[in-house]
C-alpha positions as CSV (number, residue, x, y, z in Angstrom):
1,M,112.2,124.3,76.8
2,K,108.8,123.1,75.7
3,L,106.7,122.3,78.8
4,K,104.0,120.2,77.2
5,Y,104.8,116.8,75.7
6,T,102.7,113.9,74.7
7,T,104.7,111.1,76.4
8,L,106.7,113.1,79.0
9,E,106.1,115.3,82.0
10,T,108.7,117.8,83.2
11,E,109.2,119.4,86.6
12,I,111.9,121.9,87.5
13,T,112.6,122.5,91.2
14,N,115.6,124.0,92.8
15,Q,117.7,123.8,89.6
16,T,116.8,120.1,89.2
17,A,114.8,119.0,86.2
18,T,112.9,115.8,86.5
19,V,111.9,114.2,83.2
20,W,109.0,111.7,83.8
21,L,108.3,109.0,81.2
22,N,104.5,109.4,81.2
23,R,102.7,106.5,79.7
24,P,101.8,104.7,82.9
25,Q,98.9,102.7,81.5
26,I,101.4,100.7,79.3
27,H,104.3,100.8,81.8
28,N,106.0,103.7,79.9
29,A,106.7,101.6,76.8
30,F,108.3,103.8,74.2
31,N,107.3,104.5,70.6
32,E,108.6,106.9,68.0
33,V,106.9,109.9,69.7
34,M,108.6,109.2,73.1
35,I,111.9,108.7,71.4
36,S,111.6,112.0,69.6
37,E,110.5,113.8,72.8
38,V,113.3,112.4,75.0
39,L,115.8,113.4,72.3
40,E,114.3,116.9,72.2
41,I,114.1,117.5,76.0
42,F,117.7,116.4,76.8
43,T,119.0,118.5,74.0
44,E,117.2,121.5,75.3
45,I,118.0,120.9,78.9
46,G,121.7,120.8,78.0
47,K,121.4,124.5,76.9
48,M,119.7,125.8,80.0
49,D,121.9,127.5,82.6
50,D,119.3,127.5,85.3
51,I,119.2,123.6,85.4
52,R,122.1,121.9,87.1
53,I,120.9,118.3,87.5
54,V,118.5,116.0,85.5
55,L,116.5,113.1,86.9
56,L,115.0,110.5,84.5
57,R,112.1,108.6,86.1
58,G,108.9,106.7,85.1
59,R,105.3,107.4,86.2
60,G,103.2,104.5,87.5
61,K,104.3,101.0,88.3
62,S,107.4,100.8,86.1
63,F,110.3,102.8,84.8
64,C,109.9,101.5,81.3
65,A,108.8,98.3,79.8
66,G,110.7,98.7,76.5
67,A,109.2,99.1,73.1
68,D,105.4,99.7,72.7
69,L,103.8,96.6,71.2
70,N,101.6,98.6,68.9
71,W,104.7,100.5,67.6
72,M,106.5,97.1,67.1
73,R,103.5,95.9,65.0
74,D,104.1,98.8,62.7
75,V,107.8,98.3,62.6
76,V,107.5,94.8,61.4
77,K,106.1,96.2,58.2
78,Y,108.8,98.8,57.7
79,S,111.3,98.8,54.8
80,Y,115.0,98.8,55.6
81,E,115.1,102.5,55.0
82,Q,112.3,103.1,57.5
83,N,113.8,100.8,60.0
84,Y,117.2,102.6,59.7
85,K,115.7,106.0,60.1
86,E,113.8,105.2,63.3
87,S,116.7,103.2,64.7
88,L,119.1,106.1,64.0
89,Q,116.7,108.4,66.0
90,L,116.7,105.8,68.8
91,S,120.5,105.9,68.8
92,E,120.5,109.7,68.8
93,C,118.1,109.6,71.8
94,F,120.5,107.6,73.9
95,Y,123.4,109.8,72.8
96,A,121.6,112.9,73.8
97,I,121.2,111.6,77.3
98,Y,124.9,110.4,77.4
99,N,126.1,113.7,76.0
100,C,124.0,116.0,78.2
101,P,126.4,118.4,79.9
102,K,124.4,118.3,83.1
103,P,124.7,115.4,85.6
104,T,122.0,112.8,84.9
105,I,120.5,110.3,87.3
106,A,118.1,107.5,86.3
107,V,115.8,106.5,89.2
108,V,114.5,103.1,88.2
109,H,111.6,101.1,89.7
110,G,109.2,98.3,88.7
111,A,110.8,97.1,85.4
112,A,113.4,98.1,82.9
113,I,113.0,95.8,79.9
114,G,114.8,95.8,76.5
115,G,115.5,99.3,75.3
116,A,114.7,100.8,78.7
117,N,118.2,99.7,79.7
118,G,119.6,102.1,77.1
119,L,117.8,105.0,78.8
120,L,119.3,104.2,82.2
121,A,122.7,103.1,81.0
122,A,123.2,106.4,79.2
123,C,122.8,108.3,82.4
124,D,125.8,109.2,84.6
125,I,124.3,107.5,87.6
126,A,121.6,104.9,87.8
127,I,119.9,103.7,91.0
128,C,117.0,101.4,91.6
129,D,115.0,99.7,94.3
130,D,115.8,96.1,95.1
131,E,112.6,94.7,93.5
132,T,113.1,96.3,90.1
133,V,113.2,93.7,87.2
134,F,115.8,94.1,84.4
135,S,116.1,92.2,81.2
136,L,117.9,92.6,77.9
137,S,115.2,90.5,76.3
138,E,115.7,91.3,72.6
139,V,117.1,87.9,71.8
140,K,113.9,86.2,73.0
141,I,112.1,87.7,69.9
142,G,115.0,87.1,67.5
143,I,116.5,90.6,67.5
144,V,119.5,92.3,69.2
145,P,119.9,95.2,71.6
146,A,121.9,97.1,69.1
147,C,121.2,100.8,69.8
148,I,121.6,100.4,73.6
149,S,124.8,98.3,73.3
150,P,127.4,101.1,73.5
151,Y,126.0,102.3,76.8
152,V,125.2,98.9,78.4
153,I,128.7,97.6,77.4
154,K,130.3,100.7,78.9
155,R,128.5,100.0,82.2
156,V,128.8,96.2,82.6
157,G,131.9,95.4,80.4
158,E,132.2,92.9,77.6
159,Y,131.6,89.7,79.4
160,G,128.8,91.0,81.6
161,A,127.1,92.2,78.4
162,R,127.6,88.8,76.8
163,E,125.8,87.1,79.6
164,L,122.9,89.6,79.8
165,M,122.4,90.0,76.1
166,L,122.8,86.4,75.1
167,T,120.6,84.9,77.8
168,G,118.0,87.7,78.0
169,K,117.5,86.6,81.6
170,R,115.6,88.5,84.2
171,I,117.5,89.9,87.1
172,K,116.5,92.1,90.1
173,G,118.1,95.2,91.6
174,K,120.9,93.7,93.6
175,E,122.1,91.5,90.8
176,A,121.9,94.5,88.4
177,E,124.1,96.3,90.9
178,H,126.5,93.3,90.9
179,F,126.6,93.5,87.1
180,R,127.1,97.3,87.4
181,L,124.1,98.0,85.2
182,V,123.1,100.3,88.1
183,N,125.3,102.1,90.5
184,K,123.2,101.1,93.6
185,S,120.2,99.1,94.5
186,L,118.3,100.0,97.7
187,P,115.1,99.0,99.5
188,A,112.2,101.0,98.1
189,D,111.7,103.1,101.2
190,A,115.4,104.2,101.0
191,L,115.4,105.3,97.4
192,E,114.2,108.9,97.7
193,S,116.6,109.6,100.5
194,H,119.5,108.4,98.4
195,V,118.3,110.5,95.4
196,N,118.3,113.6,97.7
197,E,121.8,112.7,98.9
198,L,123.1,112.5,95.3
199,I,121.5,115.8,94.5
200,A,123.1,117.5,97.5
201,L,126.5,116.1,96.5
202,L,126.1,117.3,92.9
203,M,124.9,120.7,94.0
204,S,128.1,121.2,96.0
205,S,130.1,120.8,92.8
206,G,130.9,123.6,90.4
207,P,128.3,123.5,87.6
208,K,130.9,124.3,84.9
209,A,133.4,121.9,86.4
210,M,130.9,119.0,86.2
211,A,130.3,119.8,82.5
212,H,134.0,119.9,81.9
213,C,134.4,116.6,83.8
214,K,131.8,115.0,81.5
215,N,133.6,116.3,78.4
216,L,136.9,115.1,79.8
217,I,135.6,111.6,80.4
218,D,134.1,111.5,77.0
219,E,137.3,112.6,75.3
220,V,139.5,110.2,77.3
221,C,137.2,107.2,77.0
222,N,135.9,107.7,73.4
223,K,138.1,110.0,71.3
224,I,141.8,110.1,72.2
225,D,144.5,107.7,72.9
226,L,146.8,107.7,76.0
227,E,149.6,109.7,74.2
228,E,147.1,112.4,73.0
229,A,145.8,112.5,76.6
230,L,149.1,113.9,77.8
231,S,148.7,117.3,76.3
232,F,144.9,117.3,76.3
233,T,144.5,116.8,80.0
234,A,147.3,119.3,80.8
235,R,145.7,121.9,78.6
236,I,142.2,121.3,80.2
237,I,143.4,121.7,83.8
238,A,145.4,124.8,82.9
239,E,142.4,126.4,81.3
240,I,140.0,125.5,84.2
241,R,142.4,126.7,86.9
242,A,142.4,130.1,85.1
243,S,138.6,130.2,84.6
244,E,136.3,132.3,86.7
245,E,134.7,129.2,88.4
246,G,138.1,127.6,88.9
247,Q,139.5,130.8,90.5
248,E,136.4,131.0,92.8
249,G,136.6,127.4,93.8
250,M,140.2,127.5,94.7
251,A,139.9,130.8,96.6
252,A,136.9,129.4,98.6
253,F,139.0,126.3,99.5
254,L,142.0,128.3,100.6
255,E,139.8,130.8,102.5
256,K,137.8,128.0,104.1
257,R,134.5,129.3,102.9
258,K,131.7,128.0,100.6
259,A,132.0,128.6,96.9
260,R,129.4,130.9,95.4
261,W,127.5,128.1,93.7
262,N,127.2,126.3,97.1
263,L,125.6,129.1,99.1
């Protein structure tokens, strides 16, 4: 994994990678460089056996203020083909987060505006502090939250998405939790403790089992129907029970000891 990025910082501690959006002077607003770098780093992290958990966070006062105004000034002049190319890369960026085989946690503070909600919604778990401001504000400037929509709709459902996307209203952490845009909103001084609790819970789970779980959810939710799921799910559990990690996990349970990955 490349350690030096223009718009990101990375830290790896105790098998946990933290990806920091690192443009604090403009509230981590994203441009084509950040989009490309987020896509690259999540793709690379997915291949690294020594990383088990990924945190996505923002340096400075905000998680992410949405699109960089200077970038948007350039985008206004783009042809359809240029717009499509950059929009496709944005979609691929969110998909790389969603498709990462490692558990992903967005830790959100300050503000998450516009496309920032795609970054957090694509993560497995999103948490925030109570004062964080969220807005799907695209309609206010005559555009739509297109590339983030699959992930936001998965989180909040159709009619929650209609309300948030059509009004573009601003909400804070507890209301974002009510909409299920985030899993949990907490007081700012309780946020780090909750992050550590989540990491501990994930560390006690089988690394390969979590990757298989993510693939299982993706298949059942996005790719196969209920009838196909009959044989697919039976095949998956049969394979996993016979796997090295499955055998170790079941043996540890029956022998009332910790599994090797949890020592």
